[in-house]
C-alpha positions in Angstrom: -61.6 0.3 4.4 -59.0 1.8 6.7 -56.3 4.1 5.2 -53.6 2.2 7.1 -54.6 -1.3 5.9 -52.4 -1.3 2.8 -49.4 -0.3 5.0 -50.1 -3.1 7.4 -50.3 -5.6 4.6 -47.0 -4.5 3.3 -45.3 -4.8 6.7 -46.9 -8.2 7.2 -45.4 -9.3 3.9 -42.0 -8.2 5.1 -42.2 -9.8 8.5 -43.8 -13.1 7.5 -40.8 -14.5 5.5 -38.4 -13.8 8.3 -40.5 -15.5 11.0 -39.1 -18.9 12.0 -35.9 -18.6 10.0 -32.5 -18.8 11.6 -30.1 -16.0 10.9 -27.6 -17.0 8.2 -24.2 -17.7 9.5 -21.2 -16.5 7.5 -17.9 -18.1 7.4 -15.0 -16.1 8.9 -12.6 -14.7 6.2 -9.4 -16.6 5.7 -6.2 -14.5 5.7 -4.3 -16.6 3.2 -3.2 -15.1 -0.1 -2.0 -16.7 -3.3 1.6 -17.6 -3.1 3.3 -15.5 -5.7 6.9 -16.3 -4.8 7.2 -18.6 -7.8 6.1 -15.8 -10.2 8.5 -13.3 -8.8 12.2 -13.5 -9.5 14.3 -13.8 -6.3 16.8 -11.2 -7.5 14.2 -8.7 -8.8 15.2 -5.2 -7.8 13.0 -3.7 -5.2 13.0 -0.1 -4.0 13.3 -0.1 -0.2 9.9 0.1 1.3 10.0 -0.2 5.1 6.2 0.0 5.4 5.7 -3.0 3.1 8.4 -4.8 5.1 6.6 -4.2 8.4 3.3 -5.3 6.9 4.9 -8.6 5.8 6.4 -9.2 9.2 3.1 -8.6 10.9 1.4 -11.1 8.7 4.3 -13.5 9.1 3.9 -13.2 12.9 0.2 -14.1 12.4 1.2 -17.3 10.6 4.0 -18.0 13.1 1.6 -17.9 16.0 -0.6 -20.4 14.3 2.3 -22.8 13.7 2.3 -22.2 9.9 6.0 -21.8 9.7 6.3 -22.1 6.0 3.9 -19.3 5.3 5.6 -17.2 7.9 8.9 -17.9 6.3 7.6 -16.7 2.9 6.4 -13.5 4.5 9.6 -12.8 6.3 11.6 -13.4 3.1 9.4 -10.8 1.3 10.0 -8.4 4.2 13.7 -8.8 3.7 13.3 -8.1 0.0 11.6 -4.8 0.8 14.1 -3.8 3.6 17.4 -5.6 3.5 18.8 -3.7 6.4 16.1 -4.4 9.0 17.5 -7.0 11.4 14.1 -7.9 12.9 12.9 -9.5 9.7 16.1 -11.6 9.5 15.7 -12.7 13.2 12.1 -13.7 12.6 13.0 -15.7 9.5 15.7 -17.5 11.4 13.2 -18.4 14.1 10.8 -19.9 11.7 13.6 -21.8 10.0 14.6 -23.2 13.4 11.1 -24.4 14.0 11.2 -26.3 10.8 14.6 -27.6 11.7 16.1 -26.1 8.6 19.4 -25.2 10.3 21.5 -24.8 7.2 19.1 -22.4 5.7 19.1 -20.4 8.9 22.9 -20.3 8.9 22.7 -19.0 5.3 20.3 -16.2 6.4 22.7 -15.3 9.2 25.6 -15.1 6.7 23.4 -13.1 4.3 22.7 -10.5 6.9 26.4 -10.1 7.8 27.3 -9.8 4.1 24.6 -7.2 3.3 25.0 -5.2 6.5 28.7 -5.4 7.6 28.5 -2.0 9.5 25.4 -3.0 11.5 25.6 -3.4 15.3 23.8 -6.7 15.0 26.6 -8.5 13.1 28.1 -10.1 16.2 24.8 -11.4 17.4 24.1 -13.0 14.0 27.6 -14.5 13.9 26.9 -16.1 17.4 23.6 -17.3 16.2 25.2 -18.9 13.2 27.6 -20.8 15.5 24.8 -22.0 17.7 22.9 -23.1 14.6 25.9 -25.0 13.3 26.2 -26.8 16.7 22.5 -27.7 16.5 22.8 -29.0 12.9 25.8 -31.2 13.9 23.7 -32.9 16.6 
């Protein structure tokens, strides 16, 4: 008996089950998380965390591009909770509310920004945006 025969039998035992089988196809991961906004109090104090806010905006942009405006809105709101002075998060939230035709909520977001950031350079642009949203709501 050849000294290599047991090794060949072991290799044949490993190759034989794989022969004729299709590779298993895995599903792509889904980037949806459990919605915890009901669990969290809206007025809960948050320490400012700009990195968390940016992450929420990035994920919100992902949802926005896929026309899931409600999920994007939730992410933008969480970004605002983490960084109340970042105008970009407010702008993105207003855009997603406009897509859902929730004009009065968008006006409230504009007013919220102007109330929380009265010294910001963006206040005038948010006031103009609120006026345009008011005109769109009246139509």
